[in-house]
Biopython code that builds the backbone (N, CA, C, O; Angstrom):
import numpy as np
from Bio.PDB.StructureBuilder import StructureBuilder

atoms = [
    (1, "MET", "N", (-12.206, 19.019, -12.768)),
    (1, "MET", "CA", (-13.047, 17.892, -12.437)),
    (1, "MET", "C", (-14.469, 18.403, -12.217)),
    (1, "MET", "O", (-14.702, 19.284, -11.389)),
    (2, "MET", "N", (-15.393, 17.853, -12.948)),
    (2, "MET", "CA", (-16.771, 18.339, -12.920)),
    (2, "MET", "C", (-17.439, 18.196, -11.558)),
    (2, "MET", "O", (-18.183, 19.083, -11.140)),
    (3, "LEU", "N", (-17.184, 17.091, -10.863)),
    (3, "LEU", "CA", (-17.814, 16.905, -9.553)),
    (3, "LEU", "C", (-17.359, 17.964, -8.571)),
    (3, "LEU", "O", (-18.165, 18.486, -7.801)),
    (4, "ASP", "N", (-16.068, 18.288, -8.591)),
    (4, "ASP", "CA", (-15.548, 19.310, -7.695)),
    (4, "ASP", "C", (-16.162, 20.673, -8.010)),
    (4, "ASP", "O", (-16.481, 21.442, -7.104)),
    (5, "GLU", "N", (-16.323, 20.963, -9.296)),
    (5, "GLU", "CA", (-16.945, 22.229, -9.689)),
    (5, "GLU", "C", (-18.393, 22.306, -9.208)),
    (5, "GLU", "O", (-18.874, 23.387, -8.870)),
    (6, "ALA", "N", (-19.074, 21.195, -9.176)),
    (6, "ALA", "CA", (-20.473, 21.183, -8.754)),
    (6, "ALA", "C", (-20.641, 21.139, -7.242)),
    (6, "ALA", "O", (-21.490, 21.839, -6.690)),
    (7, "PHE", "N", (-19.837, 20.317, -6.568)),
    (7, "PHE", "CA", (-20.062, 20.058, -5.142)),
    (7, "PHE", "C", (-18.922, 20.495, -4.238)),
    (7, "PHE", "O", (-18.992, 20.283, -3.027)),
    (8, "GLY", "N", (-17.874, 21.099, -4.785)),
    (8, "GLY", "CA", (-16.695, 21.483, -4.006)),
    (8, "GLY", "C", (-16.934, 22.656, -3.068)),
    (8, "GLY", "O", (-17.986, 23.295, -3.080)),
    (9, "GLU", "N", (-15.920, 22.914, -2.259)),
    (9, "GLU", "CA", (-15.979, 24.009, -1.297)),
    (9, "GLU", "C", (-16.179, 25.339, -2.018)),
    (9, "GLU", "O", (-15.535, 25.606, -3.033)),
    (10, "ASP", "N", (-17.067, 26.161, -1.494)),
    (10, "ASP", "CA", (-17.395, 27.484, -2.016)),
    (10, "ASP", "C", (-18.044, 27.461, -3.397)),
    (10, "ASP", "O", (-18.072, 28.482, -4.084)),
    (11, "ARG", "N", (-18.561, 26.315, -3.805)),
    (11, "ARG", "CA", (-19.288, 26.211, -5.073)),
    (11, "ARG", "C", (-20.777, 26.411, -4.799)),
    (11, "ARG", "O", (-21.188, 26.552, -3.647)),
    (12, "GLY", "N", (-21.571, 26.422, -5.848)),
    (12, "GLY", "CA", (-23.003, 26.695, -5.717)),
    (12, "GLY", "C", (-23.723, 25.804, -4.720)),
    (12, "GLY", "O", (-24.511, 26.292, -3.910)),
    (13, "PHE", "N", (-23.463, 24.500, -4.770)),
    (13, "PHE", "CA", (-24.111, 23.565, -3.852)),
    (13, "PHE", "C", (-23.748, 23.905, -2.412)),
    (13, "PHE", "O", (-24.616, 23.933, -1.540)),
    (14, "HIS", "N", (-22.481, 24.160, -2.166)),
    (14, "HIS", "CA", (-22.000, 24.500, -0.824)),
    (14, "HIS", "C", (-22.644, 25.796, -0.341)),
    (14, "HIS", "O", (-23.085, 25.885, 0.804)),
    (15, "GLN", "N", (-22.696, 26.785, -1.204)),
    (15, "GLN", "CA", (-23.290, 28.066, -0.821)),
    (15, "GLN", "C", (-24.777, 27.932, -0.532)),
    (15, "GLN", "O", (-25.313, 28.621, 0.336)),
    (16, "ARG", "N", (-25.433, 27.055, -1.254)),
    (16, "ARG", "CA", (-26.880, 26.899, -1.071)),
    (16, "ARG", "C", (-27.237, 26.048, 0.143)),
    (16, "ARG", "O", (-28.149, 26.389, 0.896)),
    (17, "TYR", "N", (-26.508, 24.918, 0.338)),
    (17, "TYR", "CA", (-26.889, 23.958, 1.380)),
    (17, "TYR", "C", (-25.974, 23.955, 2.602)),
    (17, "TYR", "O", (-26.303, 23.345, 3.619)),
    (18, "GLY", "N", (-24.832, 24.630, 2.512)),
    (18, "GLY", "CA", (-23.970, 24.759, 3.676)),
    (18, "GLY", "C", (-22.970, 23.635, 3.879)),
    (18, "GLY", "O", (-22.274, 23.618, 4.894)),
    (19, "TYR", "N", (-22.877, 22.704, 2.955)),
    (19, "TYR", "CA", (-21.850, 21.666, 3.051)),
    (19, "TYR", "C", (-21.385, 21.309, 1.651)),
    (19, "TYR", "O", (-22.052, 21.594, 0.656)),
    (20, "HIS", "N", (-20.226, 20.678, 1.606)),
    (20, "HIS", "CA", (-19.626, 20.360, 0.312)),
    (20, "HIS", "C", (-18.982, 18.980, 0.353)),
    (20, "HIS", "O", (-18.878, 18.362, 1.412)),
    (21, "ALA", "N", (-18.558, 18.514, -0.793)),
    (21, "ALA", "CA", (-17.878, 17.219, -0.900)),
    (21, "ALA", "C", (-16.444, 17.455, -1.364)),
    (21, "ALA", "O", (-16.198, 18.259, -2.263)),
    (22, "ASP", "N", (-15.515, 16.757, -0.751)),
    (22, "ASP", "CA", (-14.144, 16.743, -1.236)),
    (22, "ASP", "C", (-14.021, 15.518, -2.123)),
    (22, "ASP", "O", (-14.011, 14.386, -1.639)),
    (23, "ILE", "N", (-13.931, 15.747, -3.399)),
    (23, "ILE", "CA", (-13.813, 14.662, -4.361)),
    (23, "ILE", "C", (-12.338, 14.319, -4.489)),
    (23, "ILE", "O", (-11.512, 15.201, -4.722)),
    (24, "VAL", "N", (-12.003, 13.040, -4.337)),
    (24, "VAL", "CA", (-10.598, 12.640, -4.404)),
    (24, "VAL", "C", (-10.319, 11.845, -5.675)),
    (24, "VAL", "O", (-11.147, 11.063, -6.143)),
    (25, "ARG", "N", (-9.158, 12.068, -6.199)),
    (25, "ARG", "CA", (-8.714, 11.314, -7.368)),
    (25, "ARG", "C", (-8.196, 9.955, -6.877)),
    (25, "ARG", "O", (-7.690, 9.850, -5.760)),
    (26, "PRO", "N", (-8.322, 8.928, -7.706)),
    (26, "PRO", "CA", (-7.898, 7.580, -7.279)),
    (26, "PRO", "C", (-6.452, 7.510, -6.761)),
    (26, "PRO", "O", (-6.175, 6.728, -5.852)),
    (27, "LYS", "N", (-5.541, 8.294, -7.306)),
    (27, "LYS", "CA", (-4.136, 8.234, -6.889)),
    (27, "LYS", "C", (-3.953, 8.569, -5.403)),
    (27, "LYS", "O", (-3.054, 8.037, -4.751)),
    (28, "ILE", "N", (-4.793, 9.439, -4.879)),
    (28, "ILE", "CA", (-4.644, 9.840, -3.480)),
    (28, "ILE", "C", (-4.886, 8.680, -2.521)),
    (28, "ILE", "O", (-4.414, 8.702, -1.384)),
    (29, "THR", "N", (-5.621, 7.670, -2.976)),
    (29, "THR", "CA", (-5.896, 6.539, -2.083)),
    (29, "THR", "C", (-4.622, 5.800, -1.698)),
    (29, "THR", "O", (-4.628, 5.015, -0.750)),
    (30, "GLU", "N", (-3.538, 6.037, -2.416)),
    (30, "GLU", "CA", (-2.258, 5.427, -2.052)),
    (30, "GLU", "C", (-1.766, 5.919, -0.694)),
    (30, "GLU", "O", (-0.929, 5.271, -0.067)),
    (31, "THR", "N", (-2.280, 7.054, -0.238)),
    (31, "THR", "CA", (-1.873, 7.593, 1.057)),
    (31, "THR", "C", (-2.874, 7.273, 2.162)),
    (31, "THR", "O", (-2.718, 7.748, 3.286)),
    (32, "PHE", "N", (-3.890, 6.482, 1.864)),
    (32, "PHE", "CA", (-4.878, 6.104, 2.872)),
    (32, "PHE", "C", (-4.336, 4.946, 3.714)),
    (32, "PHE", "O", (-3.520, 4.162, 3.229)),
    (33, "PRO", "N", (-4.780, 4.830, 4.965)),
    (33, "PRO", "CA", (-4.367, 3.698, 5.801)),
    (33, "PRO", "C", (-4.786, 2.369, 5.169)),
    (33, "PRO", "O", (-5.825, 2.276, 4.515)),
    (34, "GLU", "N", (-3.963, 1.355, 5.379)),
    (34, "GLU", "CA", (-4.296, 0.029, 4.861)),
    (34, "GLU", "C", (-5.663, -0.412, 5.373)),
    (34, "GLU", "O", (-6.002, -0.193, 6.536)),
    (35, "GLY", "N", (-6.436, -1.032, 4.498)),
    (35, "GLY", "CA", (-7.747, -1.548, 4.882)),
    (35, "GLY", "C", (-8.874, -0.537, 4.825)),
    (35, "GLY", "O", (-10.003, -0.850, 5.205)),
    (36, "TRP", "N", (-8.591, 0.674, 4.358)),
    (36, "TRP", "CA", (-9.609, 1.726, 4.355)),
    (36, "TRP", "C", (-10.860, 1.338, 3.577)),
    (36, "TRP", "O", (-11.970, 1.725, 3.942)),
    (37, "GLU", "N", (-10.676, 0.569, 2.499)),
    (37, "GLU", "CA", (-11.828, 0.216, 1.666)),
    (37, "GLU", "C", (-12.868, -0.581, 2.449)),
    (37, "GLU", "O", (-14.071, -0.416, 2.246)),
    (38, "SER", "N", (-12.398, -1.440, 3.338)),
    (38, "SER", "CA", (-13.327, -2.270, 4.113)),
    (38, "SER", "C", (-14.058, -1.469, 5.187)),
    (38, "SER", "O", (-15.025, -1.951, 5.777)),
    (39, "ARG", "N", (-13.591, -0.241, 5.439)),
    (39, "ARG", "CA", (-14.218, 0.595, 6.468)),
    (39, "ARG", "C", (-15.045, 1.748, 5.895)),
    (39, "ARG", "O", (-15.545, 2.583, 6.647)),
    (40, "LEU", "N", (-15.190, 1.798, 4.573)),
    (40, "LEU", "CA", (-16.000, 2.856, 3.975)),
    (40, "LEU", "C", (-17.410, 2.824, 4.550)),
    (40, "LEU", "O", (-17.945, 1.754, 4.838)),
    (41, "LEU", "N", (-17.997, 3.979, 4.712)),
    (41, "LEU", "CA", (-19.355, 4.108, 5.249)),
    (41, "LEU", "C", (-20.271, 4.661, 4.168)),
    (41, "LEU", "O", (-19.845, 5.457, 3.330)),
    (42, "ARG", "N", (-21.525, 4.241, 4.189)),
    (42, "ARG", "CA", (-22.508, 4.725, 3.208)),
    (42, "ARG", "C", (-23.181, 5.988, 3.737)),
    (42, "ARG", "O", (-23.423, 6.140, 4.935)),
    (43, "LEU", "N", (-23.467, 6.868, 2.819)),
    (43, "LEU", "CA", (-24.243, 8.051, 3.158)),
    (43, "LEU", "C", (-25.712, 7.648, 3.158)),
    (43, "LEU", "O", (-26.204, 7.115, 2.163)),
    (44, "ASP", "N", (-26.415, 7.892, 4.250)),
    (44, "ASP", "CA", (-27.819, 7.498, 4.379)),
    (44, "ASP", "C", (-28.638, 7.971, 3.190)),
    (44, "ASP", "O", (-28.581, 9.134, 2.793)),
    (45, "GLY", "N", (-29.394, 7.045, 2.639)),
    (45, "GLY", "CA", (-30.288, 7.366, 1.544)),
    (45, "GLY", "C", (-29.645, 7.378, 0.166)),
    (45, "GLY", "O", (-30.334, 7.525, -0.843)),
    (46, "LEU", "N", (-28.333, 7.225, 0.122)),
    (46, "LEU", "CA", (-27.624, 7.236, -1.159)),
    (46, "LEU", "C", (-26.746, 5.995, -1.233)),
    (46, "LEU", "O", (-25.612, 5.998, -0.753)),
    (47, "ASP", "N", (-27.269, 4.949, -1.828)),
    (47, "ASP", "CA", (-26.598, 3.651, -1.836)),
    (47, "ASP", "C", (-25.232, 3.646, -2.499)),
    (47, "ASP", "O", (-24.403, 2.790, -2.188)),
    (48, "ARG", "N", (-24.979, 4.570, -3.395)),
    (48, "ARG", "CA", (-23.707, 4.553, -4.119)),
    (48, "ARG", "C", (-22.784, 5.699, -3.722)),
    (48, "ARG", "O", (-21.845, 6.020, -4.450)),
    (49, "VAL", "N", (-23.043, 6.317, -2.573)),
    (49, "VAL", "CA", (-22.192, 7.396, -2.081)),
    (49, "VAL", "C", (-21.556, 6.932, -0.776)),
    (49, "VAL", "O", (-22.250, 6.572, 0.174)),
    (50, "PHE", "N", (-20.230, 6.947, -0.744)),
    (50, "PHE", "CA", (-19.489, 6.470, 0.411)),
    (50, "PHE", "C", (-18.591, 7.574, 0.952)),
    (50, "PHE", "O", (-18.267, 8.532, 0.249)),
    (51, "PHE", "N", (-18.198, 7.426, 2.202)),
    (51, "PHE", "CA", (-17.221, 8.341, 2.777)),
    (51, "PHE", "C", (-16.273, 7.564, 3.675)),
    (51, "PHE", "O", (-16.583, 6.469, 4.145)),
    (52, "LEU", "N", (-15.110, 8.161, 3.898)),
    (52, "LEU", "CA", (-14.098, 7.509, 4.724)),
    (52, "LEU", "C", (-14.552, 7.435, 6.172)),
    (52, "LEU", "O", (-15.188, 8.355, 6.687)),
    (53, "GLU", "N", (-14.221, 6.351, 6.809)),
    (53, "GLU", "CA", (-14.413, 6.230, 8.255)),
    (53, "GLU", "C", (-13.609, 7.380, 8.881)),
    (53, "GLU", "O", (-12.502, 7.666, 8.424)),
    (54, "PRO", "N", (-14.140, 8.042, 9.912)),
    (54, "PRO", "CA", (-13.496, 9.248, 10.436)),
    (54, "PRO", "C", (-12.014, 9.106, 10.806)),
    (54, "PRO", "O", (-11.247, 10.043, 10.592)),
    (55, "HIS", "N", (-11.597, 7.975, 11.349)),
    (55, "HIS", "CA", (-10.187, 7.824, 11.719)),
    (55, "HIS", "C", (-9.293, 7.712, 10.486)),
    (55, "HIS", "O", (-8.154, 8.179, 10.500)),
    (56, "ASP", "N", (-9.803, 7.097, 9.423)),
    (56, "ASP", "CA", (-9.045, 7.045, 8.176)),
    (56, "ASP", "C", (-8.890, 8.449, 7.599)),
    (56, "ASP", "O", (-7.803, 8.837, 7.170)),
    (57, "MET", "N", (-9.985, 9.204, 7.593)),
    (57, "MET", "CA", (-9.937, 10.576, 7.088)),
    (57, "MET", "C", (-8.980, 11.414, 7.926)),
    (57, "MET", "O", (-8.186, 12.179, 7.379)),
    (58, "ALA", "N", (-9.048, 11.280, 9.238)),
    (58, "ALA", "CA", (-8.203, 12.074, 10.121)),
    (58, "ALA", "C", (-6.720, 11.720, 9.947)),
    (58, "ALA", "O", (-5.860, 12.597, 10.030)),
    (59, "ALA", "N", (-6.423, 10.455, 9.709)),
    (59, "ALA", "CA", (-5.030, 10.056, 9.483)),
    (59, "ALA", "C", (-4.477, 10.739, 8.236)),
    (59, "ALA", "O", (-3.335, 11.199, 8.231)),
    (60, "VAL", "N", (-5.280, 10.804, 7.188)),
    (60, "VAL", "CA", (-4.861, 11.478, 5.958)),
    (60, "VAL", "C", (-4.704, 12.973, 6.212)),
    (60, "VAL", "O", (-3.786, 13.597, 5.679)),
    (61, "LYS", "N", (-5.588, 13.554, 7.021)),
    (61, "LYS", "CA", (-5.461, 14.972, 7.368)),
    (61, "LYS", "C", (-4.165, 15.233, 8.130)),
    (61, "LYS", "O", (-3.510, 16.251, 7.906)),
    (62, "CYS", "N", (-3.791, 14.327, 9.024)),
    (62, "CYS", "CA", (-2.520, 14.470, 9.746)),
    (62, "CYS", "C", (-1.340, 14.392, 8.783)),
    (62, "CYS", "O", (-0.360, 15.121, 8.932)),
    (63, "LEU", "N", (-1.438, 13.518, 7.810)),
    (63, "LEU", "CA", (-0.392, 13.387, 6.807)),
    (63, "LEU", "C", (-0.250, 14.688, 6.025)),
    (63, "LEU", "O", (0.867, 15.112, 5.727)),
    (64, "GLY", "N", (-1.369, 15.323, 5.690)),
    (64, "GLY", "CA", (-1.344, 16.599, 4.965)),
    (64, "GLY", "C", (-0.735, 17.711, 5.799)),
    (64, "GLY", "O", (0.036, 18.528, 5.295)),
    (65, "GLY", "N", (-1.082, 17.737, 7.070)),
    (65, "GLY", "CA", (-0.473, 18.670, 8.008)),
    (65, "GLY", "C", (-0.728, 20.147, 7.754)),
    (65, "GLY", "O", (0.109, 20.985, 8.091)),
    (66, "ARG", "N", (-1.862, 20.475, 7.169)),
    (66, "ARG", "CA", (-2.167, 21.878, 6.889)),
    (66, "ARG", "C", (-2.902, 22.508, 8.072)),
    (66, "ARG", "O", (-3.473, 21.802, 8.903)),
    (67, "GLU", "N", (-2.884, 23.826, 8.141)),
    (67, "GLU", "CA", (-3.553, 24.546, 9.221)),
    (67, "GLU", "C", (-5.043, 24.215, 9.256)),
    (67, "GLU", "O", (-5.602, 24.002, 10.332)),
    (68, "LYS", "N", (-5.691, 24.171, 8.090)),
    (68, "LYS", "CA", (-7.122, 23.854, 8.091)),
    (68, "LYS", "C", (-7.370, 22.428, 8.562)),
    (68, "LYS", "O", (-8.431, 22.137, 9.114)),
    (69, "ASP", "N", (-6.394, 21.526, 8.350)),
    (69, "ASP", "CA", (-6.518, 20.166, 8.866)),
    (69, "ASP", "C", (-6.442, 20.172, 10.390)),
    (69, "ASP", "O", (-7.174, 19.439, 11.056)),
    (70, "ALA", "N", (-5.554, 21.004, 10.941)),
    (70, "ALA", "CA", (-5.424, 21.099, 12.400)),
    (70, "ALA", "C", (-6.715, 21.588, 13.027)),
    (70, "ALA", "O", (-7.122, 21.091, 14.078)),
    (71, "VAL", "N", (-7.363, 22.554, 12.398)),
    (71, "VAL", "CA", (-8.629, 23.083, 12.915)),
    (71, "VAL", "C", (-9.685, 21.984, 12.929)),
    (71, "VAL", "O", (-10.402, 21.818, 13.916)),
    (72, "GLN", "N", (-9.777, 21.246, 11.849)),
    (72, "GLN", "CA", (-10.768, 20.173, 11.757)),
    (72, "GLN", "C", (-10.484, 19.069, 12.781)),
    (72, "GLN", "O", (-11.399, 18.588, 13.449)),
    (73, "LEU", "N", (-9.219, 18.674, 12.899)),
    (73, "LEU", "CA", (-8.853, 17.630, 13.853)),
    (73, "LEU", "C", (-9.117, 18.061, 15.287)),
    (73, "LEU", "O", (-9.596, 17.272, 16.101)),
    (74, "THR", "N", (-8.804, 19.307, 15.592)),
    (74, "THR", "CA", (-9.052, 19.836, 16.933)),
    (74, "THR", "C", (-10.529, 19.697, 17.294)),
    (74, "THR", "O", (-10.873, 19.240, 18.384)),
    (75, "TYR", "N", (-11.386, 20.093, 16.375)),
    (75, "TYR", "CA", (-12.824, 19.995, 16.620)),
    (75, "TYR", "C", (-13.244, 18.545, 16.843)),
    (75, "TYR", "O", (-13.948, 18.246, 17.808)),
    (76, "LEU", "N", (-12.821, 17.649, 15.965)),
    (76, "LEU", "CA", (-13.231, 16.246, 16.057)),
    (76, "LEU", "C", (-12.727, 15.595, 17.349)),
    (76, "LEU", "O", (-13.445, 14.815, 17.974)),
    (77, "LEU", "N", (-11.507, 15.913, 17.741)),
    (77, "LEU", "CA", (-10.964, 15.368, 18.991)),
    (77, "LEU", "C", (-11.684, 15.965, 20.194)),
    (77, "LEU", "O", (-12.056, 15.244, 21.120)),
    (78, "HIS", "N", (-11.877, 17.268, 20.181)),
    (78, "HIS", "CA", (-12.542, 17.944, 21.294)),
    (78, "HIS", "C", (-13.970, 17.429, 21.506)),
    (78, "HIS", "O", (-14.425, 17.300, 22.643)),
    (79, "GLU", "N", (-14.660, 17.140, 20.421)),
    (79, "GLU", "CA", (-16.033, 16.655, 20.501)),
    (79, "GLU", "C", (-16.126, 15.158, 20.780)),
    (79, "GLU", "O", (-17.225, 14.616, 20.898)),
    (80, "GLY", "N", (-14.981, 14.489, 20.888)),
    (80, "GLY", "CA", (-14.986, 13.058, 21.167)),
    (80, "GLY", "C", (-15.369, 12.202, 19.976)),
    (80, "GLY", "O", (-15.774, 11.051, 20.139)),
    (81, "LEU", "N", (-15.243, 12.755, 18.778)),
    (81, "LEU", "CA", (-15.598, 12.012, 17.572)),
    (81, "LEU", "C", (-14.445, 11.179, 17.034)),
    (81, "LEU", "O", (-14.623, 10.373, 16.121)),
    (82, "LEU", "N", (-13.262, 11.381, 17.605)),
    (82, "LEU", "CA", (-12.086, 10.589, 17.252)),
    (82, "LEU", "C", (-11.443, 10.043, 18.511)),
    (82, "LEU", "O", (-11.403, 10.720, 19.538)),
    (83, "ASN", "N", (-10.947, 8.837, 18.436)),
    (83, "ASN", "CA", (-10.189, 8.216, 19.511)),
    (83, "ASN", "C", (-8.709, 8.370, 19.168)),
    (83, "ASN", "O", (-8.269, 7.930, 18.106)),
    (84, "GLN", "N", (-7.944, 8.991, 20.056)),
    (84, "GLN", "CA", (-6.526, 9.266, 19.778)),
    (84, "GLN", "C", (-5.731, 8.009, 19.470)),
    (84, "GLN", "O", (-4.920, 7.999, 18.544)),
    (85, "GLU", "N", (-5.954, 6.957, 20.231)),
    (85, "GLU", "CA", (-5.178, 5.726, 20.009)),
    (85, "GLU", "C", (-5.518, 5.081, 18.666)),
    (85, "GLU", "O", (-4.630, 4.601, 17.962)),
    (86, "MET", "N", (-6.797, 5.070, 18.317)),
    (86, "MET", "CA", (-7.176, 4.520, 17.022)),
    (86, "MET", "C", (-6.599, 5.364, 15.893)),
    (86, "MET", "O", (-6.149, 4.827, 14.882)),
    (87, "LEU", "N", (-6.610, 6.677, 16.062)),
    (87, "LEU", "CA", (-6.046, 7.570, 15.063)),
    (87, "LEU", "C", (-4.554, 7.306, 14.888)),
    (87, "LEU", "O", (-4.062, 7.254, 13.761)),
    (88, "ARG", "N", (-3.835, 7.139, 15.989)),
    (88, "ARG", "CA", (-2.403, 6.827, 15.891)),
    (88, "ARG", "C", (-2.175, 5.489, 15.181)),
    (88, "ARG", "O", (-1.230, 5.341, 14.406)),
    (89, "SER", "N", (-3.034, 4.536, 15.451)),
    (89, "SER", "CA", (-2.935, 3.242, 14.788)),
    (89, "SER", "C", (-3.138, 3.382, 13.281)),
    (89, "SER", "O", (-2.409, 2.782, 12.491)),
    (90, "ARG", "N", (-4.133, 4.177, 12.891)),
    (90, "ARG", "CA", (-4.400, 4.376, 11.458)),
    (90, "ARG", "C", (-3.243, 5.116, 10.787)),
    (90, "ARG", "O", (-2.894, 4.814, 9.646)),
    (91, "ILE", "N", (-2.655, 6.071, 11.481)),
    (91, "ILE", "CA", (-1.484, 6.761, 10.928)),
    (91, "ILE", "C", (-0.383, 5.746, 10.663)),
    (91, "ILE", "O", (0.295, 5.813, 9.638)),
    (92, "GLY", "N", (-0.204, 4.810, 11.582)),
    (92, "GLY", "CA", (0.816, 3.776, 11.428)),
    (92, "GLY", "C", (0.569, 2.850, 10.249)),
    (92, "GLY", "O", (1.486, 2.155, 9.810)),
    (93, "GLU", "N", (-0.666, 2.826, 9.722)),
    (93, "GLU", "CA", (-1.009, 1.972, 8.590)),
    (93, "GLU", "C", (-0.811, 2.655, 7.238)),
    (93, "GLU", "O", (-1.049, 2.055, 6.190)),
    (94, "ILE", "N", (-0.371, 3.919, 7.271)),
    (94, "ILE", "CA", (-0.109, 4.640, 6.022)),
    (94, "ILE", "C", (1.285, 4.269, 5.542)),
    (94, "ILE", "O", (2.250, 4.309, 6.305)),
    (95, "GLN", "N", (1.376, 3.909, 4.278)),
    (95, "GLN", "CA", (2.653, 3.487, 3.695)),
    (95, "GLN", "C", (3.411, 4.700, 3.156)),
    (95, "GLN", "O", (3.278, 5.060, 1.986)),
    (96, "VAL", "N", (4.206, 5.320, 4.023)),
    (96, "VAL", "CA", (5.048, 6.452, 3.643)),
    (96, "VAL", "C", (6.421, 6.263, 4.271)),
    (96, "VAL", "O", (6.620, 5.393, 5.119)),
    (97, "ALA", "N", (7.356, 7.090, 3.842)),
    (97, "ALA", "CA", (8.718, 7.039, 4.394)),
    (97, "ALA", "C", (8.681, 7.298, 5.898)),
    (97, "ALA", "O", (7.798, 7.991, 6.403)),
    (98, "THR", "N", (9.650, 6.731, 6.595)),
    (98, "THR", "CA", (9.720, 6.837, 8.058)),
    (98, "THR", "C", (9.726, 8.286, 8.529)),
    (98, "THR", "O", (9.065, 8.615, 9.514)),
    (99, "ASP", "N", (10.462, 9.154, 7.844)),
    (99, "ASP", "CA", (10.521, 10.551, 8.274)),
    (99, "ASP", "C", (9.166, 11.249, 8.099)),
    (99, "ASP", "O", (8.787, 12.086, 8.917)),
    (100, "LYS", "N", (8.444, 10.903, 7.036)),
    (100, "LYS", "CA", (7.119, 11.486, 6.824)),
    (100, "LYS", "C", (6.130, 10.959, 7.863)),
    (100, "LYS", "O", (5.259, 11.692, 8.331)),
    (101, "LEU", "N", (6.273, 9.683, 8.218)),
    (101, "LEU", "CA", (5.417, 9.099, 9.247)),
    (101, "LEU", "C", (5.664, 9.792, 10.591)),
    (101, "LEU", "O", (4.719, 10.099, 11.318)),
    (102, "ALA", "N", (6.934, 10.036, 10.915)),
    (102, "ALA", "CA", (7.278, 10.740, 12.160)),
    (102, "ALA", "C", (6.692, 12.155, 12.158)),
    (102, "ALA", "O", (6.161, 12.608, 13.171)),
    (103, "ALA", "N", (6.789, 12.853, 11.015)),
    (103, "ALA", "CA", (6.241, 14.203, 10.912)),
    (103, "ALA", "C", (4.717, 14.188, 11.077)),
    (103, "ALA", "O", (4.141, 15.125, 11.631)),
    (104, "THR", "N", (4.079, 13.138, 10.602)),
    (104, "THR", "CA", (2.627, 13.007, 10.718)),
    (104, "THR", "C", (2.223, 12.856, 12.181)),
    (104, "THR", "O", (1.259, 13.476, 12.631)),
    (105, "HIS", "N", (2.961, 12.031, 12.920)),
    (105, "HIS", "CA", (2.696, 11.883, 14.357)),
    (105, "HIS", "C", (2.992, 13.185, 15.093)),
    (105, "HIS", "O", (2.268, 13.551, 16.019)),
    (106, "GLU", "N", (4.039, 13.881, 14.694)),
    (106, "GLU", "CA", (4.376, 15.164, 15.329)),
    (106, "GLU", "C", (3.268, 16.192, 15.105)),
    (106, "GLU", "O", (2.950, 16.976, 15.999)),
    (107, "PHE", "N", (2.691, 16.185, 13.921)),
    (107, "PHE", "CA", (1.582, 17.096, 13.635)),
    (107, "PHE", "C", (0.416, 16.811, 14.583)),
    (107, "PHE", "O", (-0.156, 17.737, 15.158)),
    (108, "LEU", "N", (0.064, 15.538, 14.745)),
    (108, "LEU", "CA", (-1.012, 15.176, 15.665)),
    (108, "LEU", "C", (-0.652, 15.574, 17.093)),
    (108, "LEU", "O", (-1.499, 16.095, 17.819)),
    (109, "ASP", "N", (0.581, 15.339, 17.502)),
    (109, "ASP", "CA", (1.025, 15.726, 18.840)),
    (109, "ASP", "C", (0.849, 17.222, 19.064)),
    (109, "ASP", "O", (0.414, 17.647, 20.134)),
    (110, "ALA", "N", (1.189, 18.026, 18.043)),
    (110, "ALA", "CA", (1.055, 19.488, 18.154)),
    (110, "ALA", "C", (-0.406, 19.891, 18.291)),
    (110, "ALA", "O", (-0.729, 20.790, 19.066)),
    (111, "VAL", "N", (-1.287, 19.240, 17.552)),
    (111, "VAL", "CA", (-2.724, 19.536, 17.650)),
    (111, "VAL", "C", (-3.216, 19.227, 19.071)),
    (111, "VAL", "O", (-3.944, 20.016, 19.672)),
    (112, "ILE", "N", (-2.813, 18.088, 19.583)),
    (112, "ILE", "CA", (-3.249, 17.670, 20.923)),
    (112, "ILE", "C", (-2.708, 18.617, 21.984)),
    (112, "ILE", "O", (-3.438, 19.019, 22.889)),
    (113, "ARG", "N", (-1.426, 18.976, 21.876)),
    (113, "ARG", "CA", (-0.826, 19.908, 22.849)),
    (113, "ARG", "C", (-1.500, 21.268, 22.805)),
    (113, "ARG", "O", (-1.788, 21.851, 23.850)),
    (114, "ALA", "N", (-1.753, 21.779, 21.606)),
    (114, "ALA", "CA", (-2.337, 23.104, 21.472)),
    (114, "ALA", "C", (-3.701, 23.219, 22.129)),
    (114, "ALA", "O", (-4.078, 24.280, 22.626)),
    (115, "GLU", "N", (-4.422, 22.132, 22.126)),
    (115, "GLU", "CA", (-5.769, 22.141, 22.695)),
    (115, "GLU", "C", (-5.842, 21.533, 24.085)),
    (115, "GLU", "O", (-6.908, 21.511, 24.699)),
    (116, "GLY", "N", (-4.728, 21.044, 24.578)),
    (116, "GLY", "CA", (-4.722, 20.424, 25.900)),
    (116, "GLY", "C", (-5.589, 19.190, 26.003)),
    (116, "GLY", "O", (-6.189, 18.917, 27.042)),
    (117, "LEU", "N", (-5.646, 18.446, 24.908)),
    (117, "LEU", "CA", (-6.508, 17.250, 24.871)),
    (117, "LEU", "C", (-5.848, 16.054, 25.523)),
    (117, "LEU", "O", (-6.437, 14.975, 25.575)),
]
sb = StructureBuilder()
sb.init_structure("model")
sb.init_model(0)
sb.init_chain("A")
sb.init_seg("    ")
for serial, (resi, resn, name, xyz) in enumerate(atoms, 1):
    if name == "N":
        sb.init_residue(resn, " ", resi, " ")
    sb.init_atom(name, np.array(xyz, "f"), 0.0, 1.0, " ", f" {name:<3s}", serial, name[0])
structure = sb.get_structure()
C-alpha cells in the first residue's frame, strides 16, 4: 500500500517528522465499535483527513491485544486521555463473538491492573 510506504511507522516521513499514520484497509472497519463513523474527528488544517475518536481507537487496540497496544493504552489511561467506562462501552459495541469480547475486556482489565489505574 503506497500510503503506508510513505507515511507508515519507521518510514521516511516518520523518521523526518517524528510521527506516522496507520493506514487502515476498509475491511478492518468491521471491527470498529458501532457508530464510529459519526465520531470521526478532523485533523486541523486538513479538511479531508480524519482520525478515530480516541475511545473507538482504544477499543480496537484492546481487541488486538498486542503488547504495543497495552503500552499505548497504559499511557492514554494514565494521562487521563481515556475514560475507562466509555472505553468499556465502546468495546461492548464491537460486533465479535462473545468469547473474543470477553478476552478484549480481560486485556483491558490486565492493562488497568498492571498500572494500578
